C-alpha positions in Angstrom: 18.7 4.4 37.5 19.4 3.8 33.8 17.3 5.7 31.3 17.3 3.2 28.5 18.4 -0.4 28.7 18.1 -0.8 25.0 21.1 1.2 23.8 23.8 -1.3 24.7 21.7 -4.2 23.3 21.5 -2.4 20.0 25.3 -2.2 19.8 25.7 -5.9 20.7 23.0 -7.0 18.2 24.8 -5.1 15.5 28.1 -6.7 16.4 26.5 -10.1 16.5 24.8 -9.5 13.2 28.0 -8.5 11.5 29.7 -11.6 13.0 26.8 -13.7 11.6 27.0 -12.0 8.3 30.7 -12.8 7.8 30.1 -16.3 8.9 27.2 -16.8 6.5 29.0 -15.1 3.6 31.8 -17.7 4.0 29.2 -20.5 3.8 27.1 -18.9 1.1 25.9 -21.3 -1.6 25.6 -20.4 -5.3 22.6 -21.3 -7.3 22.4 -21.0 -11.1 19.1 -20.2 -12.7 18.9 -21.4 -16.3 16.0 -19.7 -17.9 14.9 -17.0 -20.3 15.4 -13.6 -18.7 14.3 -10.0 -19.5 14.6 -8.1 -21.7 13.3 -11.1 -23.6 9.6 -10.7 -23.7 8.4 -14.0 -22.2 6.3 -15.0 -19.3 8.8 -17.4 -17.9 11.5 -14.7 -18.2 9.4 -12.4 -16.0 8.7 -15.3 -13.6 12.4 -16.0 -13.1 13.2 -12.4 -12.7 10.6 -12.0 -10.0 11.7 -15.2 -8.2 15.4 -14.3 -8.2 14.6 -10.7 -7.0 12.5 -12.1 -4.1 15.1 -14.7 -3.2 17.8 -12.0 -3.1 15.7 -9.7 -1.0 14.8 -12.3 1.6 17.8 -14.7 1.6 20.6 -12.7 0.0 22.9 -13.6 2.9 22.2 -17.4 2.5 22.5 -17.8 -1.3 24.0 -16.1 -4.3 21.7 -16.3 -7.2 23.5 -16.5 -10.6 21.7 -15.9 -13.8 22.2 -18.0 -17.0 19.9 -16.7 -19.8 18.8 -19.0 -22.7 19.0 -17.5 -26.1 18.6 -18.7 -29.7 21.3 -18.1 -32.3 19.5 -15.0 -33.6 19.0 -13.5 -30.2 21.7 -11.4 -28.5 20.1 -9.4 -25.7 21.8 -6.8 -23.5 20.9 -7.6 -19.9 20.7 -5.2 -17.0 21.3 -8.1 -14.7 24.9 -9.3 -14.3 25.2 -12.4 -16.4 27.4 -15.2 -15.1 26.7 -17.8 -17.9 24.8 -18.0 -21.1 23.2 -20.9 -23.0 22.8 -20.9 -26.8 19.9 -23.3 -27.2 20.5 -23.5 -30.9 23.9 -25.1 -30.4 24.5 -28.5 -28.9 28.1 -27.7 -28.0 26.8 -24.7 -25.9 25.0 -27.2 -23.6 28.2 -29.2 -23.1 30.3 -26.0 -22.6 27.8 -24.7 -20.0 27.9 -28.0 -18.1 31.7 -27.9 -18.0 31.8 -24.2 -16.8 29.3 -24.9 -14.0 31.1 -28.1 -12.9 34.4 -26.1 -12.5 32.7 -23.7 -9.9 33.0 -25.4 -6.5 30.7 -22.9 -4.9 27.7 -23.9 -7.0 25.5 -26.4 -5.1 22.5 -26.3 -7.3 21.3 -25.7 -10.9 17.7 -24.5 -11.2 16.1 -25.0 -14.7 12.9 -23.3 -15.8 11.5 -25.8 -18.3 9.1 -25.2 -21.2 9.0 -27.8 -24.0 9.4 -25.1 -26.7 12.7 -23.9 -25.2 14.6 -27.1 -26.1 13.3 -27.9 -29.6 16.1 -25.9 -31.3 18.7 -28.6 -30.6 17.9 -32.3 -30.5 19.1 -33.9 -27.3 20.7 -30.6 -26.1 19.0 -30.7 -22.8 19.8 -34.4 -22.3 23.5 -33.7 -23.0 23.4 -30.8 -20.5 21.8 -32.9 -17.7 23.9 -36.0 -18.3 27.2 -34.0 -18.1 26.2 -31.8 -15.2 27.8 -32.8 -11.9 25.6 -30.6 -9.7 22.3 -31.1 -8.0 19.4 -30.2 -10.3 15.9 -28.9 -9.7 13.6 -28.5 -12.7 10.4 -26.3 -12.7 7.9 -27.6 -15.2 5.8 -24.7 -16.4 3.7 -27.0 -18.5 2.7 -30.6 -17.7 0.8 -32.2 -20.6 -1.8 -34.8 -19.8 -2.3 -38.0 -21.8 1.4 -38.2 -23.0 2.4 -40.5 -25.8 5.3 -42.9 -25.0 8.0 -40.5 -26.5 6.9 -37.6 -24.3 6.5 -39.8 -21.3 10.1 -41.1 -21.7 11.5 -37.5 -22.1 9.8 -36.3 -19.0 10.9 -39.3 -17.0 14.4 -38.8 -18.3 14.5 -35.2 -17.0 13.0 -36.3 -13.7 15.7 -39.0 -13.4 18.5 -36.4 -13.6 16.7 -34.1 -11.1 16.7 -34.1 -7.3 13.3 -32.4 -7.3 10.6 -31.4 -9.8 8.6 -28.2 -9.0 5.1 -27.7 -10.4 2.7 -24.9 -9.8 -0.6 -26.7 -9.4 -1.8 -29.8 -7.6 -3.3 -31.1 -10.9 0.1 -31.0 -12.5 1.6 -32.9 -9.6 -1.2 -35.6 -10.0 -0.5 -35.9 -13.7 3.2 -36.4 -13.2 2.5 -39.1 -10.6 -0.3 -40.9 -12.3 0.5 -40.5 -16.0 4.3 -40.1 -16.0 4.9 -42.5 -13.1 7.2 -40.1 -11.2 7.5 -40.6 -7.5 5.4 -38.0 -5.5 8.4 -37.7 -3.1 10.3 -36.0 -5.9 7.5 -33.5 -6.7 7.0 -30.2 -4.9 4.1 -27.9 -5.6 5.0 -24.2 -5.3 2.3 -21.9 -6.7 3.2 -19.2 -9.2 4.3 -16.1 -7.3 2.2 -12.9 -7.0 2.9 -9.3 -6.1 1.9 -7.8 -2.8 0.1 -4.5 -3.4 -0.7 -1.5 -1.3 -4.3 -0.3 -0.8 -5.3 1.9 -3.8 -8.3 4.0 -4.5 -9.9 2.3 -7.6 -11.8 5.5 -8.4 -8.6 7.6 -8.4 -6.9 5.1 -10.6 -9.7 5.1 -13.1 -9.5 8.8 -13.3 -5.8 8.7 -13.8 -6.2 6.4 -16.9 -9.1 8.3 -18.4 -11.7 5.7 -17.3 -13.8 7.7 -14.8 -17.2 6.3 -14.2 -16.5 3.3 -16.4 -17.0 -0.4 -15.6 -13.6 -1.8 -16.6 -13.1 -5.3 -18.0 -9.5 -6.3 -18.9 -7.2 -9.0 -20.1 -3.4 -8.8 -20.5 -0.5 -10.7 -21.9 1.4 -11.3 -25.1 -1.3 -11.5 -27.9 -1.7 -14.7 -29.9 -4.4 -17.1 -31.0 -4.2 -19.0 -27.7 -5.6 -15.9 -25.8 -8.9 -16.4 -27.6 -9.8 -12.7 -27.0 -12.4 -12.9 -29.8 -14.6 -14.8 -27.2 -14.9 -11.6 -25.2 -15.5 -9.4 -28.3 -18.3 -11.7 -29.3 -19.8 -11.4 -25.7 -19.4 -7.7 -25.5 -22.7 -6.6 -27.3 -24.8 -8.4 -24.6 -22.6 -6.9 -21.9 -22.9 -3.4 -23.3 -26.7 -3.8 -23.7 -26.9 -3.9 -19.9 -23.8 -1.9 -19.1 -23.3 0.8 -21.7 -20.5 2.3 -19.6 -18.4 -0.9 -19.8 -14.9 -0.7 -21.4 -12.7 -3.7 -22.3 -9.0 -3.1 -22.1 -6.7 -5.4 -24.2 -3.3 -4.9 -22.5 -0.2 -6.1 -24.3 1.7 -6.4 -27.5 1.7 -9.3 -29.9 4.1 -12.1 -29.0 7.4 -11.4 -30.7 7.6 -15.0 -32.2 4.2 -14.5 -33.8 5.2 -11.1 -35.2 8.3 -12.7 -36.8 6.2 -15.4 -38.4 3.0 -13.7 -39.4 3.1 -10.1 -38.4 0.1 -8.4 -36.7 -2.4 -10.7 -38.3 -4.1 -11.7 -35.0 -4.3 -8.1 -33.7 -5.8 -6.9 -37.0 -8.3 -9.7 -36.8 -9.4 -8.5 -33.3 -9.6 -4.9 -34.6 -11.8 -6.0 -37.5 -14.0 -7.9 -35.1 -14.3 -4.7 -32.9 -15.5 -2.7 -35.9 -17.8 -5.5 -37.1 -19.7 -5.5 -33.7 -19.5 -1.6 -33.4 -17.4 -1.8 -30.3 -15.0 1.1 -31.0 -16.2 3.1 -28.0 -16.0 0.2 -25.7 -12.7 -1.5 -26.6 -9.2 -0.1 -26.1 -6.1 -1.7 -27.4 -3.0 -0.8 -25.4 -0.3 -2.1 -27.6 2.6 -2.1 -25.1 4.6 -4.5 -23.0 3.7 -2.5 -19.9 6.1 -1.8 -17.0 5.1 -3.8 -14.0 3.9 -0.8 -11.8 1.7 0.4 -14.6 0.3 -3.0 -15.4 -0.6 -3.6 -11.7 -2.4 -0.2 -11.6 -4.5 -1.3 -14.6 -5.3 -4.5 -12.9 -6.2 -2.8 -9.6 -8.7 -0.5 -11.5 -10.3 -3.4 -13.2 -13.7 -4.5 -12.1 -13.7 -7.9 -13.9 -10.7 -9.6 -15.4 -11.3 -12.0 -18.3 -9.1 -15.0 -18.9 -10.2 -16.8 -22.0 -7.3 -19.0 -23.0 -8.4 -21.9 -25.3 -5.3 -24.0 -24.6 -6.7 -27.1 -22.8 -3.1 -28.1 -21.8 -2.1 -24.8 -20.2 -1.3 -25.7 -16.6 -0.7 -22.3 -15.1 -0.9 -18.6 -16.1 1.2 -15.7 -14.6 -1.4 -13.3 -16.0 -4.1 -15.0 -14.1 -2.1 -14.9 -10.9 -1.3 -11.2 -11.2 -5.0 -10.4 -11.9 -6.5 -12.3 -8.9 -3.8 -11.0 -6.5 -4.7 -7.5 -7.6 -8.2 -8.0 -6.2 -10.0 -8.5 -9.6 -13.2 -10.5 -9.9 -12.3 -13.2 -12.4 -14.1 -14.9 -15.2 -12.0 -17.7 -16.5 -11.8 -20.7 -18.8 -11.1 -24.0 -16.9 -7.3 -24.3 -17.1 -6.0 -26.3 -14.0 -4.7 -23.2 -12.4 -8.1 -21.4 -12.5 -10.0 -24.5 -11.5 -7.9 -24.8 -8.3 -8.0 -21.2 -7.3 -11.5 -20.3 -8.3 -13.3 -23.3 -6.8 -13.7 -21.6 -3.4 -16.1 -18.9 -4.7 -13.3 -16.5 -5.8 -14.5 -16.2 -9.3 -16.6 -17.8 -12.1 -15.5 -20.6 -14.4 -16.9 -20.7 -17.9 -16.4 -23.1 -20.8 -13.8 -22.7 -23.6 -15.0 -20.5 -26.4 -18.3 -19.7 -24.7 -19.3 -16.1 -25.3 -22.8 -16.6 -24.0 -21.5 -17.9 -20.7 -19.0 -15.1 -20.5 -21.5 -12.3 -21.1 -23.9 -13.8 -18.5 -21.1 -14.1 -15.9 -19.9 -10.6 -16.5 -23.3 -9.1 -16.3 -24.0 -10.9 -13.0 -20.7 -9.4 -11.5 -21.2 -5.9 -12.9 -24.8 -5.8 -11.5 -23.6 -6.4 -7.9 -20.8 -4.3 -6.5 -21.0 -6.0 -3.1 -20.5 -9.3 -4.7 -17.4 -8.1 -6.5 -16.1 -6.8 -3.1 -16.6 -10.2 -1.5 -14.9 -11.9 -4.4 -12.0 -9.4 -4.0 -11.7 -10.2 -0.3 -11.8 -14.0 -0.9 -9.3 -13.7 -3.8 -6.8 -11.8 -1.8 -7.1 -14.3 1.1 -6.7 -17.2 -1.4 -3.7 -15.7 -3.1 -1.8 -14.4 0.0 0.2 -17.6 0.4 1.4 -17.2 -3.2 3.1 -13.8 -2.6 6.6 -13.8 -4.1 7.9 -13.5 -0.5 6.2 -16.8 0.4 7.2 -18.4 -2.9 10.9 -17.5 -2.1 10.6 -19.1 1.3 9.4 -22.4 -0.2 12.2 -22.3 -2.7 14.8 -21.4 0.0 13.7 -24.3 2.2 14.1 -26.6 -0.7 17.5 -25.2 -1.6 18.6 -25.6 2.0 18.6 -29.4 1.4 21.5 -29.0 -1.1 23.8 -26.9 1.0 27.2 -28.3 1.9 27.1 -26.7 5.4 24.5 -26.9 8.1 24.0 -23.3 8.9 20.4 -22.2 9.1 18.7 -19.9 6.6 19.2 -16.3 7.4 16.1 -14.1 6.7 17.2 -10.6 5.7 15.7 -7.7 7.7 13.2 -5.6 5.7 13.7 -1.8 5.5 11.7 0.1 8.0 8.4 1.2 6.4 6.1 3.6 8.2 3.6 3.7 5.4 0.8 1.8 7.1 1.5 3.6 10.4 0.8 6.9 8.6 -2.1 5.3 6.7 -4.1 4.4 9.8 -3.3 7.6 11.7 -5.6 10.6 11.5 -5.0 14.0 13.0 -6.8 12.6 16.1 -5.1 9.3 16.6 -4.4 5.8 15.3 -7.4 3.9 14.0 -7.9 0.5 15.7 -8.6 -1.9 12.7 -8.1 -2.2 9.0 -9.8 -4.3 6.4 -6.8 -5.8 4.7 -4.8 -2.6 4.7 -7.7 -0.1 4.3 -8.3 1.8 7.6 -11.7 1.0 9.2 -12.8 4.2 10.9 -15.9 2.5 12.1 -13.7 0.6 14.5 -12.7 3.8 16.2 -9.6 4.4 18.3 -8.1 2.9 21.5 -5.8 4.2 24.1 -3.9 0.8 23.9 -3.0 1.3 20.3 -2.0 5.0 20.6 0.1 4.3 23.7 2.0 1.5 21.9 2.3 3.7 18.8 3.8 6.5 20.8 6.5 4.2 22.2 7.3 2.9 18.7 7.6 6.4 17.2 9.6 7.8 20.1 12.0 4.9 19.5 12.1 5.5 15.8 12.9 9.2 16.5 15.6 8.2 18.9 17.3 6.1 16.2 16.7 8.3 13.1 16.1 11.8 14.5 13.6 12.2 11.7 11.7 15.3 12.6 8.6 14.1 10.7 8.1 11.6 13.6 7.4 14.5 16.0 4.0 15.1 14.4 2.9 11.5 15.0 4.3 11.5 18.6 2.3 14.7 19.3 -0.9 13.1 17.9 -0.5 10.0 20.1 0.4 12.1 23.2 -2.6 14.3 22.8 -4.8 11.2 22.3 -3.5 9.8 25.6 -4.3 13.2 27.3 -7.8 13.1 25.7 -8.4 9.7 27.3 -7.6 10.8 30.9 -10.5 11.3 33.2 -10.7 13.9 36.0 -9.7 11.3 38.6 -6.5 10.5 36.7 -7.7 7.2 35.3 -7.9 6.5 31.5 -10.7 5.4 29.3 -9.7 3.2 26.4 -12.4 3.1 23.7 -13.2 6.1 21.4 -15.5 5.9 18.4 -14.9 7.4 15.0 -16.8 10.6 16.1 -14.3 11.1 19.0 -16.8 10.0 21.7 -16.1 7.5 24.5 -18.1 4.3 24.0 -20.0 2.2 26.5 -17.4 -0.5 26.2 -15.3 1.6 28.6 -17.8 0.8 31.3 -18.1 -2.9 30.5 -14.4 -3.8 30.5 -11.6 -3.8 33.0 -9.3 -0.9 31.9 -6.4 -1.6 34.3 -4.2 -2.9 31.5 -5.0 0.2 29.4 -4.0 2.4 32.2 -0.7 0.5 32.6 0.1 0.8 28.9 -0.5 4.6 29.0 2.0 5.0 31.9 4.5 2.8 30.0 4.3 5.0 27.0 4.4 8.2 28.9 7.4 7.1 30.9 9.3 6.1 27.8 8.6 9.5 26.3 10.0 11.1 29.4 13.1 9.1 29.2 13.8 10.8 25.9 13.2 14.3 27.1 16.7 15.4 26.2 16.0 14.9 22.5 12.3 15.6 22.3 10.6 19.1 22.5 10.3 20.1 26.1 6.5 20.5 26.0 6.2 16.8 25.2 7.9 15.6 28.4 6.2 18.3 30.5 2.8 17.1 29.3 3.7 13.5 29.9 5.0 14.1 33.4 1.7 15.9 34.3 -0.4 13.1 33.0 1.6 10.5 34.9 1.4 12.4 38.2 -2.3 12.9 37.9 -2.7 9.1 37.3 -0.5 7.7 40.1 -2.9 8.3 43.0 -5.5 6.3 41.2 -2.9 3.7 39.9 -2.0 2.5 43.4 -5.3 0.6 43.4 -4.2 -1.6 40.4 -3.7 -5.3 41.1 -4.0 -6.7 37.6 -0.8 -8.7 36.8 0.0 -7.2 33.4 -1.2 -3.7 34.4 1.3 -3.7 37.3 4.1 -4.8 34.8 3.3 -2.0 32.4 3.3 0.4 35.3 6.8 -0.9 36.4 8.2 -0.3 32.9 6.7 3.2 32.8 8.0 4.2 36.2 11.4 2.7 35.3 11.6 4.8 32.2 10.3 7.9 34.0 13.3 7.6 36.4 11.8 9.5 39.3 13.0 8.9 42.8 9.7 10.0 44.1 7.9 7.1 42.3 10.5 4.4 43.1 8.5 3.2 46.2 5.4 2.6 43.9 7.6 0.7 41.4 8.9 -1.5 44.2 5.3 -2.0 45.6 4.2 -3.4 42.2 7.4 -5.5 41.9 6.8 -7.0 45.3 3.3 -7.9 44.4 4.6 -9.8 41.3 7.2 -11.6 43.4 4.5 -12.7 45.9 2.3 -14.0 43.1 5.2 -15.9 41.7 6.1 -17.4 45.1 2.5 -18.4 45.6 2.0 -20.2 42.2 5.5 -21.6 41.4 6.4 -25.2 42.2 8.8 -28.0 41.0 7.6 -27.9 37.4 5.8 -24.6 37.2 7.8 -21.3 37.6 5.2 -18.7 36.8 3.1 -15.9 38.4 -0.3 -17.4 37.6 -1.7 -20.9 37.2 -1.8 -20.5 33.4 0.1 -18.9 30.6 -2.1 -16.5 28.6 -1.2 -13.3 26.6 1.7 -10.9 27.0 3.6 -13.3 29.1 7.1 -12.0 28.4 6.0 -8.6 29.8 6.1 -9.9 33.4 9.8 -11.1 33.7 10.8 -8.1 31.5 9.2 -5.7 34.0 10.7 -7.5 37.0 14.2 -7.2 35.4 13.5 -3.5 34.9 12.6 -3.2 38.6 15.9 -4.9 39.5 17.8 -2.3 37.4 16.0 0.5 39.2 15.9 -0.9 42.7 18.7 -3.5 42.9 16.6 -6.0 44.8 18.1 -9.4 44.0 14.8 -11.2 44.4 13.5 -9.2 41.4 16.4 -10.4 39.2 16.2 -14.1 40.4 12.4 -14.2 39.9 12.7 -12.6 36.5 15.3 -15.1 35.3 13.6 -18.1 36.7 10.2 -17.2 35.2 11.5 -16.1 31.8 13.6 -19.2 31.3 10.5 -21.3 32.2 8.5 -19.3 29.7 11.1 -19.7 27.0 11.2 -23.5 27.6 7.5 -23.5 26.6 7.5 -21.2 23.6 11.0 -21.7 21.9 10.9 -25.0 20.1 13.7 -26.2 17.9 14.9 -22.7 17.3 11.5 -21.3 16.4 9.1 -19.2 18.5 5.6 -20.5 19.1 3.8 -18.1 21.5 0.8 -19.3 23.5 -2.3 -19.5 21.4 -5.2 -17.2 22.2 -7.4 -20.1 21.3 -6.3 -22.2 24.3 -4.2 -21.0 27.2 -1.6 -23.3 28.7 -2.7 -24.5 32.1 -0.5 -25.3 35.1 -1.5 -29.0 34.9 -0.3 -29.3 31.3 3.0 -31.1 31.3 3.5 -31.4 27.5 4.3 -28.6 25.1 1.2 -29.6 23.1 -0.3 -26.3 22.3 -3.2 -25.3 20.1 -2.0 -24.7 16.6 -2.8 -21.2 15.4 -4.0 -18.2 17.3 -0.5 -16.7 17.6 -0.5 -12.9 17.9 2.2 -10.5 16.7 2.0 -8.6 20.0 3.2 -11.7 21.9 6.1 -12.2 19.6 7.0 -8.5 19.9 6.9 -8.5 23.8 9.1 -11.6 23.8 11.7 -9.8 21.6 11.7 -6.8 23.9 12.2 -9.0 26.9 15.0 -11.0 25.3 16.7 -7.7 24.6 16.5 -6.7 28.2 17.8 -10.1 29.4 20.7 -10.1 27.0 21.7 -6.7 28.3 21.6 -7.8 31.9 23.0 -11.3 31.7 25.1 -11.1 28.5 24.1 -14.7 27.6 24.3 -15.2 23.8 21.3 -17.6 23.9 19.0 -14.6 24.5 20.5 -12.8 21.5 20.0 -15.8 19.3 16.5 -16.3 20.5 15.7 -12.7 19.8 16.9 -13.0 16.2 15.0 -16.3 15.7 11.9 -14.8 17.2 12.0 -11.8 14.8 12.1 -14.2 11.9 8.6 -15.4 12.9 7.4 -12.2 11.2 9.4 -13.1 8.1 8.2 -16.6 7.6 9.9 -18.8 10.2 6.6 -20.1 11.5 4.4 -23.2 11.1 2.9 -22.0 7.8 6.2 -20.8 6.4 4.5 -17.5 5.4 5.2 -13.9 6.0 3.3 -12.1 8.8 4.7 -8.7 7.9 3.8 -7.1 4.6 6.9 -5.2 3.3 4.9 -3.3 0.6 2.3 -1.7 2.9 4.4 -1.6 6.0 1.6 -3.3 7.9 1.6 -6.5 9.9 -1.0 -9.2 9.6 -3.3 -9.6 12.6 -2.5 -13.2 13.4 -1.1 -16.6 12.5 -3.9 -19.2 12.5 -3.8 -23.0 12.0 -4.2 -22.9 8.2 -4.0 -19.3 7.2 -2.8 -15.8 8.0 -5.3 -13.2 9.0 -4.6 -10.6 6.4 -6.2 -7.6 8.2 -3.4 -5.1 9.2 -4.7 -3.5 12.4 -3.0 -1.1 14.7 -1.9 -3.5 17.4 -0.2 -5.9 15.0 1.4 -3.2 12.9 2.8 -1.3 15.9 3.9 -4.6 17.5 6.0 -5.4 14.4 7.5 -1.9 14.3 8.5 -2.2 18.0 10.1 -5.5 17.3 11.8 -4.3 14.1 13.2 -1.2 15.8 14.6 -3.5 18.5 16.6 -5.2 15.7 18.2 -1.9 14.7 20.9 -3.3 12.5 
């Protein structure tokens, strides 16, 4: 009997991935990004850098991103980034020269222009000359869309749109203005929100202490200083805020805009400093006169209690500073720019009027008086902004770019690095905690045998691949938890509260599946006894043998499948008869239910479906009974015909099982669980090993991309920053909680893609 059917699959997956990589490199498209770029201190420069970085991370094997910075005659930056082209926006000839250079490169499919009206005022008609002479597809991102245009502005914008295949805007209001006031076809306009950074859970109290703000209520604003920020509104409001909250501190984060410094020096900052003294706010206001590195900036935002956005620019469509603040979990008080109006309308913050210090002080005092209210706003803000994560923004851009490729190869989603951060985060010295609120462990949810069994499989597999000795501590914790859950009769209880006590839920729920998962985990550990400490496998063997007398009574479909997998991995001749007994029962169930159009073990498809054919194929490897192999293949191919649609996986929704009478693949949208995708990937791996059919390998890769954004919402399910996996894909949103089941399921799937 084979000890591990995965090893050969890993080698074949690696070979296929290398083959795919070479194929995709050959067809790789090049995209030129024409924009300002760091070290230029500019919001659009930062935006472009973040977008390019995210695209390279997620789709680096599909596209090459080439950078073309825009500079004035006086500017001559040294870039860390490799620069492929450069545009001198002070020189009309530079526009023509750049167009000619790009036209000569046959690999370039697309030119992406980040547009701000001020960029192209240096040279009259420079942009027009560039667009007219460029012989590549063009996409323009409008960072500002001005309402009520005069005829000259309207003609300019329509001219740019005429040269462009698509126009990208960042708010729905901007799209409406382009359609209604500039008469641009809505088919040409695509709305992709400003990207935001995913952040790990951080302790706000610890961050405040780090920055000398212990026991303070922190207000903040950030960005390049200038009159448009209208920070004086907050300074005028502060006396009334401090009257009720004497421990409040207002942080003004950022240096003065370089263009303003060149023209008028530090006049605006000095004005703010004078105002601070006039209102006697010296102890409650801090000027942090730096262009902060991103990690430090995000920490300041995460320790902020209320973020203040007070721009007085009525025409400002979108703000990167606003996006960063709300995605950091800040409660927001904002003036009504379109971006804020769209995001904050669903009770994620408070909108105030322009230049309205009375409204601002009232709003801030309401928020500071109610910590629970701020927490709710934080939760809603994070839920609202999750789709705008840079990872999701890059998916939206990549799907648009795909239209301009000369070949028809599909997008290739790059595999994230393995990150055990959240696994460690939700594991105590007793076991793995069941649930998390976003990515904060919720100890009140307690522990389950289910989660710890799956976690032990995942960490054993990780150790097998990496031989990382730090894994052994986690494996030991999960093993001891399984032992803790075993009763004197050999059976297992599943639910344990945060005080390490068994709960009443154990006596109200059928625990057969939990028992089966425990045997699967223990058997898998035993299969690795040659590389694990001897006491681990000895403990596992004892727990298994104690359970098997009781386990013979199990008739639950999935519980029997789990048992088959565990006994297969245990590789004990003594337990082969029990493995065959379970397999025979599954075959009889299949024979009873299957018919001309229905090839399954039950009269419905519910959860964990792939587990059943996977287990039967394991039984065939162990016992060589052909009926096991035939039934496994027939049932699995039937299941795949229901859940693999146009190259994408769509597992059965937990909001509506698929009944035998259903003839169409018209499933409920949403309710897709990471665990079902993971089980399908494990099964596809087994089937590819046994049958050698490339379709199973391709389906395995396509299925894994579900976690990375290849799903009906085109959003990530896995969070690469925390290492956690979101709890489910719903009809219109992703459940952002990162519980144990989902996180371990992702890790099991990712380890199976060991490339």
